SEVEXRO-792235 format. One record per residue (C-alpha): x, z, y; residue in one letter. Coordinates in steps of 0.25 Angstrom, whole numbers, padded with zeros to 4 digits, always signed. Layout:
# SEVEXRO-792235
XZYa...
***
This chain:
# SEVEXRO-792235
-0226+0181+0056m-0233+0168+0060a-0233+0157+0050a-0226+0144+0053p-0234+0134+0061r-0240+0123+0052r-0233+0110+0052g-0220+0116+0058a-0207+0111+0051p-0200+0120+0041v-0185+0119+0039l-0181+0123+0025l-0166+0124+0023i-0159+0127+0010r-0144+0129+0006g-0133+0135+0014s-0118+0132+0017g-0111+0122+0025p-0122+0111+0024l-0132+0121+0029l-0123+0125+0040k-0120+0111+0044s-0135+0108+0044f-0138+0120+0054f-0126+0115+0063t-0133+0101+0064l-0147+0106+0067v-0146+0120+0072s-0143+0116+0087k-0154+0105+0088p-0165+0114+0081l-0161+0127+0090c-0159+0120+0103s-0171+0118+0113s-0169+0103+0113a-0170+0102+0098a-0184+0110+0100a-0189+0099+0108s-0184+0087+0100r-0180+0084+0085p-0166+0082+0081l-0161+0068+0084d-0155+0064+0071a-0150+0050+0077q-0142+0057+0088r-0136+0067+0078l-0132+0055+0069a-0126+0047+0081e-0118+0060+0085k-0112+0061+0070l-0108+0046+0070r-0101+0048+0083a-0093+0060+0078q-0089+0052+0066k-0085+0040+0074r-0077+0049+0083e-0070+0055+0071q-0066+0041+0066k-0061+0037+0079t-0052+0049+0081k-0037+0044+0080t-0026+0051+0073k-0014+0054+0081p-0005+0042+0082v+0009+0045+0075p+0021+0044+0084t+0030+0038+0074s+0029+0023+0073p+0031+0023+0058v+0019+0033+0056q+0011+0024+0065r+0015+0012+0056r+0012+0020+0044v-0002+0023+0049q-0004+0008+0052e-0001+0004+0038l-0010+0015+0032v-0021+0009+0041r-0018-0005+0039f-0018-0003+0023t-0032+0004+0024q-0037-0007+0034q-0032-0018+0024l-0043-0013+0014q-0053-0014+0025r-0051-0027+0032v-0060-0039+0029h-0053-0049+0019p-0054-0060+0030n-0045-0051+0039v-0035-0048+0028l-0034-0063+0025a-0032-0067+0039k-0021-0056+0040a-0014-0062+0027l-0015-0076+0033s-0007-0072+0045r+0004-0067+0036g+0006-0080+0028i+0021-0082+0025l+0020-0096+0019h+0009-0106+0016q+0009-0119+0008d+0000-0127+0000k+0003-0118-0012d+0006-0104-0007l+0002-0094+0004v+0012-0083+0006v+0007-0070+0013i+0013-0058+0019n+0006-0047+0011k+0003-0034+0020p+0006-0020+0016y-0006-0012+0009g-0014-0024+0004l-0016-0026-0011p-0015-0039-0017v-0026-0037-0028h-0039-0028-0028g-0040-0015-0035g-0046-0001-0034p-0047+0003-0019g-0043-0011-0014v-0053-0017-0005q-0045-0029+0000l-0033-0036-0006c-0025-0049-0005i-0032-0056-0017s-0046-0054-0010e-0042-0061+0003v-0035-0073-0003l-0048-0082-0003p-0049-0079+0012i-0034-0081+0015l-0035-0095+0009a-0047-0099+0017k-0040-0094+0030i-0028-0103+0026l-0035-0115+0020h-0049-0115+0025g-0062-0110+0019h-0061-0119+0006k-0048-0114+0002a-0046-0108-0012e-0041-0093-0013p-0026-0091-0013l-0020-0085-0026h-0010-0073-0027l+0003-0077-0033c+0009-0063-0034h+0006-0049-0029r+0012-0038-0021l+0009-0023-0021d-0001-0018-0011k+0010-0011-0003e+0020-0022-0003t+0021-0032+0008t+0026-0046+0009g+0026-0060+0003v+0014-0063-0006m+0012-0077-0012v-0002-0084-0013l-0006-0097-0019a-0017-0107-0016w-0019-0112-0030e-0020-0103-0042k-0010-0112-0050e+0001-0110-0039v-0002-0095-0039a+0001-0095-0054h+0014-0103-0052q+0018-0093-0042v+0014-0081-0051q+0023-0088-0062e+0035-0088-0053l+0033-0074-0050f+0031-0070-0065r+0044-0078-0069t+0052-0072-0057r+0054-0085-0050q+0050-0079-0037v+0061-0072-0029a+0055-0059-0023k+0062-0050-0012k+0056-0037-0008y+0061-0028+0003w+0059-0013+0002a+0062+0000+0010v+0067+0010+0001t+0069+0025+0002v+0084+0028-0001h+0094+0016-0003v+0096+0009-0017p+0109+0011-0023v+0116+0001-0026p+0112-0007-0014s+0108-0019-0023a+0105-0020-0037g+0095-0023-0048v+0085-0013-0054v+0082-0017-0068d+0073-0005-0074i+0060-0008-0081p+0047-0002-0076i+0035+0005-0082i+0022+0010-0078e+0019+0025-0079k+0009+0035-0075e+0012+0044-0063v+0006+0057-0057q-0001+0055-0044g-0001+0066-0033q-0014+0071-0037q-0019+0075-0051q-0022+0063-0059h-0031+0061-0072h-0031+0051-0083k-0038+0038-0080v-0053+0039-0081g-0053+0054-0080e-0063+0060-0071m-0058+0070-0060p-0065+0083-0058p-0078+0080-0050g-0078+0066-0053g-0073+0054-0045w-0083+0055-0034g-0076+0068-0029f-0063+0061-0028c-0057+0054-0016s-0051+0040-0018f-0036+0045-0018s-0040+0056-0028k-0047+0046-0037v-0035+0038-0038i-0026+0050-0041s-0035+0053-0054y-0030+0040-0060f-0016+0039-0067i-0006+0033-0058w+0003+0022-0064l+0016+0018-0058q+0028+0010-0062m+0041+0017-0065t+0055+0014-0071l+0057+0012-0086s+0073+0012-0087p+0080+0008-0100s+0090+0019-0099y+0090+0034-0094r+0101+0044-0092m+0102+0055-0103d+0112+0066-0101n+0121+0057-0093g+0119+0045-0103k+0112+0032-0102m+0101+0031-0113v+0093+0019-0116k+0078+0021-0115v+0068+0014-0124r+0061+0004-0115t+0046+0006-0113s+0038-0006-0118r+0030-0005-0105n+0042-0006-0096a+0043-0019-0088q+0057-0025-0084v+0059-0024-0069a+0071-0029-0061v+0073-0028-0046t+0085-0033-0038q+0087-0025-0025y+0097-0024-0013r+0097-0015-0001v+0096-0023+0012l+0097-0012+0022s+0099+0003+0020s+0100+0017+0027t+0103+0030+0021v+0089+0033+0015s+0082+0019+0015s+0084+0004+0012a+0078-0009+0013l+0079-0016+0000v+0077-0030-0005e+0071-0031-0019l+0070-0043-0028q+0061-0040-0040p+0066-0048-0052i+0054-0043-0061t+0040-0041-0056g+0035-0027-0061i+0025-0019-0054k+0031-0011-0043h+0045-0014-0048q+0052-0014-0034l+0046+0000-0031r+0049+0006-0044v+0063+0001-0045h+0067+0005-0031l+0060+0019-0032s+0064+0023-0047f+0075+0014-0049g+0083+0015-0036l+0077+0028-0031d+0074+0020-0018c+0058+0020-0017p+0052+0010-0007i+0048+0017+0006l+0033+0019+0005g+0032+0018-0010d+0023+0030-0014h+0022+0026-0028k+0036+0025-0033y+0043+0035-0025s+0042+0046-0036d+0044+0045-0051w+0032+0053-0056n+0021+0054-0046r+0014+0046-0035l+0017+0053-0021a+0020+0048-0007p+0035+0044-0005q+0044+0055-0001k+0054+0050+0009l+0067+0056+0013p+0067+0064+0027v+0076+0054+0033g+0067+0042+0030t+0055+0050+0035l+0062+0053+0048k+0066+0038+0050k+0051+0034+0047l+0046+0045+0056g+0037+0050+0045l+0034+0063+0038e+0034+0064+0023q+0018+0066+0022p+0017+0053+0030k+0026+0045+0020a+0015+0042+0011r+0010+0032+0022y+0023+0024+0021i+0020+0010+0016p+0028+0004+0004l+0040-0004+0010h+0040-0015+0000l+0040-0030+0005h+0040-0043-0002a+0050-0049+0007r+0053-0063+0000q+0048-0072-0011l+0055-0085-0015i+0046-0094-0023l+0052-0106-0031p+0047-0120-0029p+0033-0121-0032l+0023-0133-0032g+0026-0143-0020f+0037-0134-0015r+0051-0138-0020k+0059-0126-0014e+0059-0111-0014e+0049-0104-0005l+0055-0092+0002h+0045-0082+0007l+0049-0070+0016v+0039-0060+0022c+0043-0051+0034r+0042-0036+0033l+0030-0029+0037p+0030-0021+0050r+0030-0007+0043f+0042-0011+0034f+0050-0015+0046v+0047-0003+0054h+0052+0006+0042s+0065-0002+0041l+0067+0001+0056r+0064+0015+0055r+0073+0017+0043l+0085+0010+0049g+0085-0002+0039l+0089-0016+0043e+0081-0029+0041m+0088-0040+0034p+0088-0054+0039d+0086-0065+0028q+0093-0078+0029d+0089-0091+0022e+0095-0087+0009n+0088-0074+0008g+0100-0065+0011h+0097-0053+0020n+0105-0048+0031e+0102-0034+0037a+0099-0033+0052r+0093-0022+0061p+0078-0022+0063l+0079-0022+0078e+0084-0036+0077a+0071-0041+0072q
***
């Protein structure tokens, strides 16, 4: 057997398994073909081919859903994701186009769905970060940043008040704190509240709940370390906290028994009335008398057994899971239960009435129109849109009349 020619390249390969198999898949054809014998492997051409394949996979479009509601749900999911990727200037311009009221003291905007007010873990963009840009759009490059007067949840839409001066912002915050601001929210509920109007006066307390996946104590390292977890899995390893009712009385063998009030429970009072209803859903007007975190969602779900449509946090007493909807509601919305997790929270800050402030000697009535997804859901569920007269009274009318 002749010895290998001096200077010939020698290929040494160690190992086995899928990695080695994939290696041979990439190089066997060029090495064994007659063309490869006459020229070296073109690495640049191979890299371009792989990049083209990756671009092709990205551009592949998913089947377009036939249901208008499913299409709208997909739009909302994409819109919420895009909100965290847009440039701050783009977001500020979008907010400037949705201004409801502006004077020398205040700017009132229409807060969009899915946009957080403050920053936090996983939040790349929020309203507070674009306030300096929004101020420059409205008052020129020398304008001072606007100031937040209150806050809304990420999933809540509607009226939001900003102030030009910090002192004015503090005055408005004090009006909110002392309950001098009249607030009205509209919500679509699963089931119909009974009675159709009333007051929910039940204290609220924060408690720990179980998520869908196994969770550990705060600070405990999951098996394999954090580096082996997806973002959703990392979140599930932390203790979930949610607000829940802390009633002063409970039923014991048919008798009403007073319960010792927890020192951590907070007084929470909500006035409500049904504006329009069907057999399985309702449009409800809510007036929070107090301002406890997630008060409206907790009182509707746990107090009246009528969770807000799209509330995936407060639809179950003891665990966090996507909202389960009645078959009739799913049919009207054109959805299957697995897709219900994409339904957005149908809670809208409809109206604020601010008392006289500064140079203004009269009350300021601020009304914000419903977002498009909210109106579409009302139409699908057969709920009527109320008209509002100058005195703030509502009169239901069919949506087709808009």
